[in-house]
C-alpha positions in Angstrom: 0.9 20.3 26.0 -0.5 18.1 23.4 -2.0 14.6 24.3 -2.2 11.7 21.9 -4.5 8.8 22.2 -4.2 5.0 21.0 -7.7 3.7 20.8 -9.7 0.9 20.2 -13.2 0.8 18.2 -15.3 -2.2 17.8 -16.9 -2.3 14.6 -20.9 -3.7 13.8 -19.0 -7.0 12.6 -17.3 -7.3 16.2 -14.0 -6.6 14.5 -11.8 -4.1 16.2 -10.1 -0.9 14.6 -6.8 0.2 16.2 -5.7 3.6 15.8 -4.1 6.7 17.2 -5.0 10.5 16.9 -4.3 13.6 18.9 -7.6 14.6 19.0 -10.2 11.7 19.9 -13.5 13.0 19.7 -13.0 14.6 16.3 -11.6 11.2 15.2 -14.7 9.2 16.7 -16.8 11.7 14.7 -15.1 11.1 11.6 -15.1 7.4 11.9 -18.7 7.4 12.9 -19.6 9.6 10.0 -17.8 8.0 7.5 -15.5 11.1 6.3 -12.7 8.9 5.7 -12.8 5.6 3.5 -10.9 3.1 6.0 -11.4 -0.2 7.7 -14.4 0.8 9.4 -16.3 2.4 6.3 -18.0 -0.8 5.7 -18.6 -2.0 9.4 -20.5 1.0 11.0 -21.6 1.7 13.5 -18.4 1.5 15.7 -18.2 2.0 19.2 -15.4 3.1 21.7 -14.2 0.2 23.7 -10.4 1.4 24.7 -8.6 4.5 25.2 -5.2 5.6 26.4 -3.3 9.1 26.2 0.5 9.2 25.6 2.6 12.1 26.0 4.0 11.6 22.1 2.8 10.7 19.1 5.6 8.4 18.8 4.6 6.5 21.9 1.1 6.4 20.8 2.2 5.1 17.2 4.2 2.1 19.1 1.4 1.1 21.4 -1.1 1.2 18.4 1.4 -1.1 16.1 1.9 -3.3 19.4 -1.7 -3.9 20.3 -2.2 -4.5 16.4 0.1 -7.4 16.8 -1.7 -9.3 19.5 -4.5 -11.7 19.6 -7.9 -11.4 19.7 -8.4 -12.5 23.2 -5.3 -10.3 24.3 -7.1 -7.1 23.0 -10.5 -8.3 24.7 -8.4 -8.6 28.1 -7.0 -5.2 27.7 -10.3 -3.7 27.1 -11.7 -5.5 30.0 -8.9 -4.3 32.1 -8.6 -8.0 33.1 -4.7 -7.7 34.1 -4.4 -11.3 34.9 -5.4 -12.8 31.9 -3.6 -10.3 29.8 -0.3 -11.4 32.0 -1.0 -14.7 30.9 -1.7 -14.0 27.1 1.6 -11.9 27.1 3.4 -15.3 28.1 2.2 -16.9 24.6 3.8 -19.4 22.8 6.9 -19.2 24.9 5.4 -20.3 28.0 8.0 -19.2 30.6 7.5 -19.5 33.9 6.6 -16.4 35.6 9.2 -15.4 38.5 6.5 -13.1 40.0 8.6 -10.3 40.2 8.6 -7.2 38.4 5.1 -7.6 36.8 3.0 -4.4 36.7 0.5 -3.1 34.7 2.5 -0.7 32.9 5.2 -3.5 31.7 2.8 -5.9 30.5 2.9 -3.9 27.2 6.5 -4.3 27.1 6.2 -7.8 25.6 
């Protein structure tokens, strides 16, 4: 079974790069060795700060796109594994009151 990864790199300028791949080790090496001209090329060195595996490329790509749309502080909460802050930041601009039901780590990503 093939595994796909979503990953976040912290660049030398403290910005984040979010990507997905089917070979995390190889892709990190490619970033570190500047083998592809992309966002990280002028922001080396990079450091892996988060990764999560998925069963399909479609799921990984969907999560990558989702995380790219998040605020910096929400990305930092994800990286830190700070689920309560991630919940708070997920409430975002709408400021909906929490019902306290149905909130799990996995469904945080649905928002």
